[in-house]
N, CA, C and O atoms as a MOPAC input file, in Angstrom:
PM7 MOZYME 1SCF
protein

 N    131.35600 1   116.96100 1   136.78500 1
 C    132.13000 1   117.90900 1   136.00200 1
 C    131.39700 1   119.23600 1   135.92300 1
 O    131.09500 1   119.73400 1   134.83900 1
 N    131.12200 1   119.78600 1   137.06500 1
 C    130.46900 1   121.08000 1   137.05200 1
 C    129.01700 1   120.95700 1   136.64000 1
 O    128.42600 1   119.88100 1   136.72100 1
 N    128.45500 1   122.04800 1   136.20500 1
 C    127.05600 1   122.08000 1   135.78300 1
 C    126.94700 1   122.24700 1   134.27600 1
 O    126.16700 1   123.06500 1   133.78900 1
 N    127.71100 1   121.49200 1   133.56000 1
 C    127.71100 1   121.57900 1   132.10000 1
 C    126.56600 1   120.76100 1   131.53100 1
 O    126.23500 1   119.69600 1   132.05300 1
 N    125.96200 1   121.25900 1   130.46100 1
 C    124.85400 1   120.56000 1   129.82300 1
 C    125.32100 1   119.51700 1   128.82000 1
 O    124.58600 1   118.57900 1   128.51000 1
 N    126.53600 1   119.67400 1   128.31100 1
 C    127.07100 1   118.69100 1   127.36800 1
 C    128.58200 1   118.60200 1   127.54200 1
 O    129.22100 1   119.52700 1   128.04400 1
 N    129.13300 1   117.48300 1   127.12200 1
 C    130.57600 1   117.28900 1   127.26900 1
 C    131.36600 1   118.31800 1   126.47800 1
 O    132.48900 1   118.66000 1   126.84900 1
 N    130.77900 1   118.82000 1   125.37500 1
 C    131.48300 1   119.79900 1   124.54000 1
 C    131.74800 1   121.11700 1   125.26100 1
 O    132.60700 1   121.89300 1   124.84300 1
 N    131.02300 1   121.36700 1   126.32800 1
 C    131.20300 1   122.59800 1   127.09400 1
 C    132.33900 1   122.50200 1   128.11000 1
 O    132.80700 1   123.52400 1   128.61100 1
 N    132.78100 1   121.30000 1   128.41500 1
 C    133.77100 1   121.13900 1   129.48200 1
 C    135.16100 1   121.56700 1   129.01500 1
 O    135.56900 1   121.23700 1   127.90100 1
 N    135.88200 1   122.29100 1   129.85200 1
 C    137.22500 1   122.74200 1   129.46700 1
 C    138.17600 1   121.59800 1   129.11900 1
 O    138.96300 1   121.71600 1   128.17900 1
 N    138.11500 1   120.49700 1   129.86200 1
 C    139.05700 1   119.40500 1   129.59600 1
 C    138.76800 1   118.76100 1   128.23800 1
 O    139.70100 1   118.39300 1   127.52400 1
 N    137.50100 1   118.62000 1   127.87400 1
 C    137.17000 1   118.05900 1   126.55700 1
 C    137.62600 1   119.00900 1   125.45400 1
 O    138.16800 1   118.56900 1   124.44100 1
 N    137.40700 1   120.31300 1   125.64600 1
 C    137.82700 1   121.30000 1   124.63900 1
 C    139.33600 1   121.23900 1   124.40700 1
 O    139.79700 1   121.31400 1   123.26800 1
 N    140.09700 1   121.10400 1   125.48300 1
 C    141.55600 1   121.01800 1   125.35100 1
 C    141.96000 1   119.72200 1   124.65200 1
 O    142.86400 1   119.71900 1   123.81600 1
 N    141.29000 1   118.62400 1   124.99500 1
 C    141.58900 1   117.34700 1   124.34100 1
 C    141.25500 1   117.42500 1   122.85400 1
 O    141.99300 1   116.89800 1   122.02100 1
 N    140.16400 1   118.07100 1   122.52500 1
 C    139.76900 1   118.21600 1   121.11800 1
 C    140.80000 1   119.05000 1   120.35300 1
 O    141.17000 1   118.71200 1   119.22900 1
 N    141.25500 1   120.13200 1   120.96400 1
 C    142.27800 1   120.97400 1   120.32200 1
 C    143.56500 1   120.18500 1   120.10100 1
 O    144.22100 1   120.34100 1   119.07000 1
 N    143.93000 1   119.33700 1   121.06700 1
 C    145.12800 1   118.50500 1   120.91500 1
 C    144.97000 1   117.54600 1   119.74000 1
 O    145.90500 1   117.36300 1   118.96000 1
 N    143.80900 1   116.94100 1   119.60700 1
 C    143.56900 1   116.02400 1   118.48600 1
 C    143.73200 1   116.75100 1   117.15200 1
 O    144.37700 1   116.24300 1   116.23500 1
 N    143.15300 1   117.92100 1   117.05400 1
 C    143.25800 1   118.67400 1   115.80000 1
 C    144.71600 1   118.97000 1   115.46600 1
 O    145.12500 1   118.86100 1   114.31000 1
 N    145.50200 1   119.34400 1   116.47700 1
 C    146.93500 1   119.57900 1   116.25200 1
 C    147.65000 1   118.29800 1   115.84500 1
 O    148.48400 1   118.30800 1   114.93900 1
 N    147.32500 1   117.20100 1   116.51200 1
 C    147.97300 1   115.92600 1   116.19100 1
 C    147.64000 1   115.50300 1   114.76200 1
 O    148.51900 1   115.02700 1   114.04400 1
 N    146.40700 1   115.66500 1   114.34400 1
 C    146.05100 1   115.32800 1   112.96200 1
 C    146.83600 1   116.18500 1   111.97300 1
 O    147.29700 1   115.70000 1   110.94000 1
 N    146.97900 1   117.46200 1   112.30700 1
 C    147.72600 1   118.36700 1   111.42400 1
 C    149.18100 1   117.90300 1   111.29100 1
 O    149.70400 1   117.80800 1   110.18100 1
 N    149.82200 1   117.61800 1   112.40500 1
 C    151.23200 1   117.23100 1   112.36100 1
 C    151.43100 1   115.84000 1   111.76800 1
 O    152.37200 1   115.62600 1   111.00400 1
 N    150.55600 1   114.88800 1   112.10900 1
 C    150.74800 1   113.53200 1   111.59500 1
 C    150.46300 1   113.43100 1   110.10400 1
 O    150.90200 1   112.47900 1   109.45800 1
 N    149.74300 1   114.38700 1   109.54800 1
 C    149.51200 1   114.36400 1   108.09800 1
 C    150.82500 1   114.54800 1   107.33500 1
 O    150.89800 1   114.25800 1   106.14100 1
 N    151.85600 1   115.02900 1   108.02300 1
 C    153.16700 1   115.23300 1   107.40200 1
 C    154.15300 1   114.11200 1   107.73200 1
 O    155.29600 1   114.14400 1   107.27600 1
 N    153.72800 1   113.13000 1   108.51300 1
 C    154.60500 1   112.00100 1   108.83900 1
 C    154.86300 1   111.18400 1   107.56900 1
 O    154.08500 1   111.25500 1   106.61800 1
 N    155.94500 1   110.41300 1   107.55000 1
 C    156.23200 1   109.57900 1   106.37400 1
 C    155.08600 1   108.61500 1   106.06300 1
 O    154.39100 1   108.13900 1   106.96100 1
 N    154.91100 1   108.34400 1   104.79700 1
 C    153.83500 1   107.46300 1   104.33800 1
 C    153.91700 1   106.08100 1   104.99000 1
 O    152.88900 1   105.46600 1   105.27600 1
 N    155.13700 1   105.59500 1   105.22300 1
 C    155.27300 1   104.25600 1   105.81400 1
 C    154.76000 1   104.19200 1   107.25500 1
 O    154.59300 1   103.10200 1   107.80100 1
 N    154.51100 1   105.34700 1   107.87400 1
 C    153.97800 1   105.38200 1   109.24000 1
 C    152.45200 1   105.46500 1   109.27200 1
 O    151.85300 1   105.46200 1   110.34700 1
 N    151.82400 1   105.54000 1   108.10000 1
 C    150.37900 1   105.73600 1   108.03400 1
 C    149.60300 1   104.71400 1   108.86200 1
 O    148.65800 1   105.07700 1   109.56300 1
 N    149.98700 1   103.46000 1   108.78800 1
 C    149.26500 1   102.41200 1   109.50500 1
 C    149.99500 1   101.98300 1   110.76900 1
 O    149.63800 1   100.98100 1   111.38800 1
 N    151.00400 1   102.73100 1   111.14900 1
 C    151.76500 1   102.42900 1   112.36100 1
 C    151.65900 1   103.61900 1   113.31800 1
 O    150.60800 1   103.84000 1   113.92000 1
 N    152.73100 1   104.37500 1   113.45600 1
 C    152.77300 1   105.45000 1   114.44000 1
 C    151.68900 1   106.50400 1   114.21300 1
 O    151.07300 1   106.96700 1   115.17300 1
 N    151.44900 1   106.88500 1   112.97600 1
 C    150.40900 1   107.88800 1   112.69900 1
 C    149.06600 1   107.41500 1   113.23200 1
 O    148.37300 1   108.15200 1   113.93400 1
 N    148.70500 1   106.19700 1   112.90300 1
 C    147.43300 1   105.64000 1   113.34400 1
 C    147.38000 1   105.49400 1   114.86300 1
 O    146.37000 1   105.82800 1   115.48300 1
 N    148.45400 1   104.99900 1   115.46200 1
 C    148.47500 1   104.80500 1   116.91500 1
 C    148.34400 1   106.12800 1   117.65700 1
 O    147.59800 1   106.22500 1   118.63100 1
 N    149.06200 1   107.13600 1   117.20200 1
 C    149.02200 1   108.44100 1   117.85100 1
 C    147.63200 1   109.06200 1   117.73100 1
 O    147.10000 1   109.59800 1   118.70300 1
 N    147.06400 1   108.98900 1   116.57000 1
 C    145.72200 1   109.54700 1   116.37400 1
 C    144.69000 1   108.81400 1   117.22400 1
 O    143.84800 1   109.44400 1   117.86300 1
 N    144.75300 1   107.48500 1   117.23100 1
 C    143.77500 1   106.71400 1   118.00300 1
 C    143.90000 1   106.96800 1   119.50000 1
 O    142.89300 1   107.06600 1   120.20100 1
 N    145.13100 1   107.07500 1   119.99000 1
 C    145.33300 1   107.35200 1   121.41700 1
 C    144.75600 1   108.71600 1   121.78200 1
 O    144.09900 1   108.86000 1   122.81300 1
 N    145.00100 1   109.71300 1   120.93800 1
 C    144.49100 1   111.06000 1   121.20800 1
 C    142.96300 1   111.09800 1   121.14700 1
 O    142.32000 1   111.72000 1   121.99300 1
 N    142.39000 1   110.43900 1   120.15800 1
 C    140.93000 1   110.40200 1   120.04100 1
 C    140.32100 1   109.70300 1   121.25400 1
 O    139.23600 1   110.07300 1   121.70300 1
 N    141.00400 1   108.70900 1   121.77800 1
 C    140.51100 1   107.98000 1   122.94200 1
 C    140.41000 1   108.87000 1   124.18100 1
 O    139.52600 1   108.67000 1   125.01300 1
 N    141.30500 1   109.84500 1   124.31000 1
 C    141.22200 1   110.77900 1   125.44100 1
 C    139.86800 1   111.47900 1   125.40000 1
 O    139.10000 1   111.45100 1   126.36200 1
 N    139.60200 1   112.10000 1   124.27300 1
 C    138.36800 1   112.86300 1   124.08600 1
 C    137.13100 1   111.96900 1   124.20900 1
 O    136.15000 1   112.34500 1   124.85000 1
 N    137.18100 1   110.80600 1   123.60200 1
 C    136.02900 1   109.90800 1   123.60500 1
 C    135.69200 1   109.42700 1   125.01500 1
 O    134.51800 1   109.33400 1   125.37500 1
 N    136.70800 1   109.12300 1   125.80700 1
 C    136.44800 1   108.66900 1   127.17400 1
 C    135.91100 1   109.78900 1   128.05400 1
 O    135.07300 1   109.54800 1   128.92300 1
 N    136.38100 1   111.00200 1   127.83800 1
 C    135.81800 1   112.13800 1   128.57000 1
 C    134.34300 1   112.28800 1   128.20400 1
 O    133.49900 1   112.46900 1   129.08200 1
 N    134.03500 1   112.21300 1   126.92500 1
 C    132.64400 1   112.32700 1   126.47000 1
 C    131.79200 1   111.19800 1   127.04100 1
 O    130.67300 1   111.42900 1   127.49900 1
 N    132.32200 1   109.98700 1   127.01200 1
 C    131.54000 1   108.85500 1   127.50600 1
 C    131.26500 1   108.97200 1   128.99900 1
 O    130.20700 1   108.55600 1   129.47000 1
 N    132.20500 1   109.53300 1   129.74100 1
 C    131.98600 1   109.71600 1   131.18400 1
 C    130.78100 1   110.61500 1   131.44400 1
 O    130.09100 1   110.47400 1   132.45300 1
 N    130.54100 1   111.53000 1   130.52800 1
 C    129.44400 1   112.47400 1   130.68400 1
 C    128.09400 1   111.76300 1   130.64900 1
 O    127.12500 1   112.24700 1   131.23400 1
 N    128.02300 1   110.63500 1   129.97900 1
 C    126.78600 1   109.87500 1   129.88800 1
 C    126.59600 1   108.87300 1   131.00900 1
 O    125.61200 1   108.13400 1   131.02000 1
 N    127.51900 1   108.83800 1   131.94600 1
 C    127.42900 1   107.91100 1   133.07600 1
 C    126.95300 1   108.66400 1   134.31000 1
 O    127.40200 1   109.77500 1   134.58900 1
 N    126.04300 1   108.04600 1   135.03800 1
 C    125.45700 1   108.74000 1   136.18500 1
 C    125.86700 1   108.12900 1   137.51900 1
 O    125.46100 1   108.61500 1   138.57500 1
 N    126.65500 1   107.08500 1   137.47700 1
 C    127.19100 1   106.48600 1   138.70000 1
 C    128.65600 1   106.87100 1   138.78600 1
 O    129.41500 1   106.69700 1   137.83300 1
 N    129.04300 1   107.39700 1   139.93800 1
 C    130.39700 1   107.91600 1   140.08500 1
 C    131.49200 1   106.89900 1   139.76100 1
 O    132.48300 1   107.27300 1   139.13300 1
 N    131.35700 1   105.61900 1   140.16300 1
 C    132.41900 1   104.66400 1   139.79200 1
 C    132.56800 1   104.51700 1   138.27600 1
 O    133.68200 1   104.38200 1   137.76900 1
 N    131.44800 1   104.54300 1   137.55500 1
 C    131.50800 1   104.46300 1   136.08900 1
 C    132.20100 1   105.69000 1   135.51400 1
 O    133.05800 1   105.57600 1   134.63700 1
 N    131.82500 1   106.86500 1   136.01300 1
 C    132.45400 1   108.09800 1   135.53200 1
 C    133.95500 1   108.06000 1   135.77500 1
 O    134.74700 1   108.37000 1   134.88500 1
 N    134.34000 1   107.67900 1   136.98800 1
 C    135.76400 1   107.61700 1   137.31500 1
 C    136.50100 1   106.68400 1   136.37800 1
 O    137.60200 1   106.99600 1   135.92400 1
 N    135.90500 1   105.54500 1   136.08600 1
 C    136.54400 1   104.56900 1   135.20800 1
 C    136.86300 1   105.17900 1   133.84300 1
 O    137.94300 1   104.94700 1   133.29900 1
 N    135.94500 1   105.94800 1   133.29400 1
 C    136.19700 1   106.56600 1   131.98800 1
 C    137.24500 1   107.66800 1   132.07400 1
 O    138.02300 1   107.86000 1   131.14000 1
 N    137.27100 1   108.39200 1   133.19100 1
 C    138.33500 1   109.38700 1   133.37300 1
 C    139.69600 1   108.70800 1   133.48700 1
 O    140.69200 1   109.21300 1   132.96800 1
 N    139.73700 1   107.56400 1   134.16400 1
 C    140.99900 1   106.81800 1   134.26500 1
 C    141.45200 1   106.33500 1   132.88600 1
 O    142.64000 1   106.38400 1   132.56400 1
 N    140.50500 1   105.87100 1   132.08100 1
 C    140.85200 1   105.44500 1   130.71600 1
 C    141.36200 1   106.62700 1   129.89400 1
 O    142.31000 1   106.48600 1   129.12000 1
 N    140.73600 1   107.78700 1   130.06100 1
 C    141.19700 1   108.99000 1   129.35400 1
 C    142.62300 1   109.32200 1   129.77100 1
 O    143.45500 1   109.67200 1   128.93400 1
 N    142.90200 1   109.21000 1   131.06900 1
 C    144.24800 1   109.50900 1   131.55400 1
 C    145.25700 1   108.50000 1   131.01600 1
 O    146.37900 1   108.87500 1   130.67600 1
 N    144.87900 1   107.23700 1   130.93500 1
 C    145.76200 1   106.23200 1   130.34500 1
 C    146.03800 1   106.51100 1   128.87800 1
 O    147.17400 1   106.38300 1   128.42100 1
 N    145.01200 1   106.89000 1   128.14500 1
 C    145.19200 1   107.23400 1   126.72900 1
 C    146.05900 1   108.47300 1   126.56900 1
 O    146.80800 1   108.59000 1   125.59900 1
 N    145.95900 1   109.39100 1   127.51100 1
 C    146.80700 1   110.58000 1   127.48400 1
 C    148.27800 1   110.19300 1   127.62600 1
 O    149.13100 1   110.71900 1   126.91000 1
 N    148.57400 1   109.28400 1   128.53700 1
 C    149.96200 1   108.84500 1   128.71900 1
 C    150.47300 1   108.12600 1   127.46800 1
 O    151.62800 1   108.29100 1   127.07700 1
 N    149.60500 1   107.33300 1   126.85100 1
 C    149.97700 1   106.67600 1   125.59400 1
 C    150.27600 1   107.72300 1   124.52100 1
 O    151.25000 1   107.59400 1   123.77900 1
 N    149.45100 1   108.74400 1   124.44300 1
 C    149.66500 1   109.82700 1   123.47900 1
 C    151.00900 1   110.49600 1   123.71300 1
 O    151.75100 1   110.75000 1   122.76400 1
 N    151.32900 1   110.78400 1   124.97000 1
 C    152.60000 1   111.43100 1   125.29400 1
 C    153.78300 1   110.55600 1   124.88500 1
 O    154.79600 1   111.06700 1   124.40800 1
 N    153.66100 1   109.26700 1   125.06600 1
 C    154.72200 1   108.34500 1   124.65400 1
 C    154.90600 1   108.36700 1   123.13800 1
 O    156.03300 1   108.39200 1   122.64500 1
 N    153.79700 1   108.35800 1   122.40500 1
 C    153.87800 1   108.40900 1   120.94100 1
 C    154.44400 1   109.74000 1   120.45400 1
 O    155.15800 1   109.78100 1   119.45200 1
 N    154.13100 1   110.82600 1   121.15400 1
 C    154.70000 1   112.12800 1   120.79100 1
 C    156.21400 1   112.12300 1   120.96900 1
 O    156.94700 1   112.63700 1   120.12400 1
 N    156.67300 1   111.54500 1   122.06300 1
 C    158.11600 1   111.46500 1   122.31400 1
 C    158.80800 1   110.63900 1   121.23400 1
 O    159.86400 1   111.02400 1   120.73300 1
 N    158.21400 1   109.50900 1   120.88000 1
 C    158.78100 1   108.68400 1   119.81500 1
 C    158.80900 1   109.45700 1   118.49500 1
 O    159.78400 1   109.38200 1   117.74700 1
 N    157.74700 1   110.19300 1   118.21500 1
 C    157.68900 1   110.99300 1   116.98500 1
 C    158.81300 1   112.01700 1   116.93900 1
 O    159.41400 1   112.24000 1   115.88700 1
 N    159.09500 1   112.63600 1   118.07100 1
 C    160.20600 1   113.59500 1   118.13900 1
 C    161.53500 1   112.87700 1   117.94600 1
 O    162.38500 1   113.32800 1   117.17900 1
 N    161.70900 1   111.76400 1   118.64000 1
 C    162.97400 1   111.03500 1   118.56400 1
 C    163.25200 1   110.48900 1   117.16500 1
 O    164.40900 1   110.33500 1   116.77500 1
 N    162.20200 1   110.19800 1   116.41700 1
 C    162.36500 1   109.72300 1   115.04000 1
 C    162.53100 1   110.87000 1   114.04400 1
 O    162.75700 1   110.64200 1   112.85600 1
 N    162.41900 1   112.09500 1   114.53500 1
 C    162.59800 1   113.26100 1   113.67500 1
 C    161.34300 1   113.70200 1   112.94600 1
 O    161.41500 1   114.51700 1   112.02700 1
 N    160.18800 1   113.17000 1   113.34600 1
 C    158.93900 1   113.55000 1   112.69100 1
 C    158.36500 1   114.84300 1   113.26500 1
 O    157.58500 1   115.53000 1   112.60500 1
 N    158.75500 1   115.17100 1   114.49900 1
 C    158.35900 1   116.42700 1   115.14200 1
 C    159.62000 1   117.16200 1   115.54800 1
 O    160.54000 1   116.55400 1   116.09500 1
 N    159.68100 1   118.46100 1   115.29100 1
 C    160.82500 1   119.22200 1   115.78400 1
 C    160.60600 1   119.53800 1   117.26600 1
 O    159.51000 1   119.34200 1   117.79000 1
 N    161.63200 1   120.01800 1   117.92400 1
 C    161.58200 1   120.25400 1   119.36600 1
 C    160.48200 1   121.25000 1   119.74900 1
 O    159.79500 1   121.06800 1   120.75400 1
 N    160.32300 1   122.29300 1   118.94600 1
 C    159.30900 1   123.31200 1   119.25500 1
 C    157.89400 1   122.74000 1   119.18200 1
 O    157.08600 1   122.95900 1   120.08500 1
 N    157.59700 1   122.01000 1   118.11100 1
 C    156.26500 1   121.42000 1   117.96400 1
 C    156.02000 1   120.36700 1   119.04000 1
 O    154.93300 1   120.29800 1   119.61500 1
 N    157.03700 1   119.54800 1   119.30900 1
 C    156.91200 1   118.55300 1   120.36800 1
 C    156.61400 1   119.24000 1   121.69600 1
 O    155.72700 1   118.81300 1   122.43400 1
 N    157.35300 1   120.30400 1   121.99800 1
 C    157.16300 1   121.01400 1   123.25800 1
 C    155.76100 1   121.57100 1   123.40400 1
 O    155.17000 1   121.51500 1   124.48200 1
 N    155.23500 1   122.10600 1   122.32500 1
 C    153.88200 1   122.66400 1   122.36600 1
 C    152.83500 1   121.56800 1   122.57100 1
 O    151.91500 1   121.72400 1   123.37500 1
 N    152.98100 1   120.45900 1   121.83900 1
 C    152.04100 1   119.35000 1   121.99000 1
 C    152.15400 1   118.72500 1   123.37900 1
 O    151.14700 1   118.39300 1   124.00400 1
 N    153.37600 1   118.57200 1   123.84700 1
 C    153.60100 1   117.98400 1   125.17500 1
 C    153.00800 1   118.88500 1   126.26000 1
 O    152.40300 1   118.39400 1   127.21300 1
 N    153.17900 1   120.19000 1   126.11600 1
 C    152.61900 1   121.13200 1   127.08100 1
 C    151.08800 1   121.04700 1   127.11000 1
 O    150.48000 1   121.08200 1   128.18000 1
 N    150.48500 1   120.93800 1   125.95400 1
 C    149.02500 1   120.77200 1   125.88400 1
 C    148.59800 1   119.48900 1   126.58200 1
 O    147.62000 1   119.47300 1   127.32900 1
 N    149.33700 1   118.42100 1   126.33500 1
 C    149.02700 1   117.13700 1   126.96400 1
 C    149.17600 1   117.22300 1   128.48300 1
 O    148.35300 1   116.67800 1   129.21800 1
 N    150.20900 1   117.89800 1   128.94900 1
 C    150.41700 1   118.04900 1   130.39300 1
 C    149.26200 1   118.82100 1   131.02600 1
 O    148.81000 1   118.47700 1   132.11800 1
 N    148.78600 1   119.85500 1   130.35200 1
 C    147.66000 1   120.64000 1   130.87500 1
 C    146.40100 1   119.78300 1   130.95200 1
 O    145.65000 1   119.86200 1   131.92500 1
 N    146.17200 1   118.97200 1   129.93500 1
 C    145.01900 1   118.06600 1   129.95100 1
 C    145.14500 1   117.10200 1   131.12200 1
 O    144.15700 1   116.81300 1   131.79600 1
 N    146.34700 1   116.60500 1   131.36800 1
 C    146.57100 1   115.69900 1   132.49300 1
 C    146.24200 1   116.35400 1   133.82700 1
 O    145.61100 1   115.73500 1   134.68400 1
 N    146.66100 1   117.59300 1   134.00600 1
 C    146.33700 1   118.31000 1   135.24800 1
 C    144.82800 1   118.50800 1   135.38100 1
 O    144.26500 1   118.35400 1   136.46500 1
 N    144.18600 1   118.84800 1   134.27400 1
 C    142.72900 1   119.02000 1   134.30100 1
 C    142.02600 1   117.70100 1   134.61400 1
 O    141.08700 1   117.67200 1   135.40900 1
 N    142.47400 1   116.61600 1   133.99600 1
 C    141.88200 1   115.30700 1   134.27800 1
 C    142.06600 1   114.92900 1   135.74200 1
 O    141.14600 1   114.39800 1   136.36500 1
 N    143.23800 1   115.19600 1   136.29400 1
 C    143.46700 1   114.88100 1   137.70400 1
 C    142.52100 1   115.66900 1   138.60500 1
 O    142.03600 1   115.13600 1   139.60300 1
 N    142.25300 1   116.92300 1   138.26900 1
 C    141.29300 1   117.72400 1   139.04800 1
 C    139.87800 1   117.14600 1   138.92000 1
 O    139.14500 1   117.04900 1   139.90400 1
 N    139.51300 1   116.76900 1   137.70200 1
 C    138.18100 1   116.19000 1   137.49100 1
 C    138.05200 1   114.88500 1   138.26900 1
 O    137.01400 1   114.62700 1   138.87800 1
 N    139.08300 1   114.07300 1   138.25400 1
 C    139.06300 1   112.80900 1   138.99500 1
 C    138.92600 1   113.08100 1   140.49000 1
 O    138.11900 1   112.44000 1   141.16300 1
 N    139.69800 1   114.01600 1   141.00900 1
 C    139.63000 1   114.33800 1   142.44000 1
 C    138.24300 1   114.86000 1   142.82200 1
 O    137.70600 1   114.49300 1   143.86600 1
 N    137.67100 1   115.70900 1   141.98300 1
 C    136.33600 1   116.24800 1   142.25200 1
 C    135.29200 1   115.14400 1   142.21700 1
 O    134.40300 1   115.09700 1   143.06700 1
 N    135.39600 1   114.26200 1   141.24400 1
 C    134.43500 1   113.15800 1   141.12200 1
 C    134.56000 1   112.21900 1   142.31300 1
 O    133.55400 1   111.74500 1   142.83900 1
 N    135.78200 1   111.94900 1   142.73700 1
 C    135.98900 1   111.10600 1   143.92700 1
 C    135.34800 1   111.73800 1   145.15700 1
 O    134.68900 1   111.04600 1   145.93400 1
 N    135.53200 1   113.03900 1   145.34100 1
 C    134.97500 1   113.69500 1   146.53000 1
 C    133.44900 1   113.67200 1   146.49700 1
 O    132.81400 1   113.52000 1   147.54000 1
 N    132.85600 1   113.82000 1   145.32400 1
 C    131.40000 1   113.73200 1   145.21200 1
 C    130.92300 1   112.32300 1   145.52500 1
 O    129.88400 1   112.12800 1   146.15600 1
 N    131.70000 1   111.34200 1   145.07300 1
 C    131.36600 1   109.94400 1   145.34600 1
 C    131.39200 1   109.70300 1   146.84700 1
 O    130.51700 1   109.02300 1   147.38300 1
 N    132.38700 1   110.25300 1   147.52500 1
 C    132.53200 1   110.05100 1   148.96500 1
 C    131.44000 1   110.75400 1   149.76100 1
 O    131.14500 1   110.35900 1   150.88900 1
 N    130.83700 1   111.79300 1   149.18600 1
 C    129.76800 1   112.52400 1   149.87000 1
 C    128.46600 1   111.74200 1   149.89300 1
 O    127.58900 1   112.02000 1   150.71100 1
 N    128.33300 1   110.77600 1   149.01200 1
 C    127.07400 1   110.01500 1   148.93500 1
 C    126.93300 1   109.06200 1   150.08800 1
 O    125.93500 1   108.34600 1   150.17800 1

């Protein structure tokens, strides 16, 4: 992931972190009955994106790094599914959903680039 000294410096982690902060802000307004259901699931899925990106930074073998990026990408898809459900249930309006979804899509593109770069480095060995 470039020549970054810490995961906090990486653009993809920064975007994932910003998405989490937005998700926490919006889910704080979800109905109380969703606190231990959709609110919790959405927050955990989003946090998992960031956490897996961070964990990949501590791995020095390319297959291990790739595995954590794949997990981050899976958590991203789970997050997108929960966002769609939140919109369909009326917990997010179309504008907020669109903004969150757009952020998630950008993170996905960034993750795909990181995965491709990591794969090419692995193949160079």
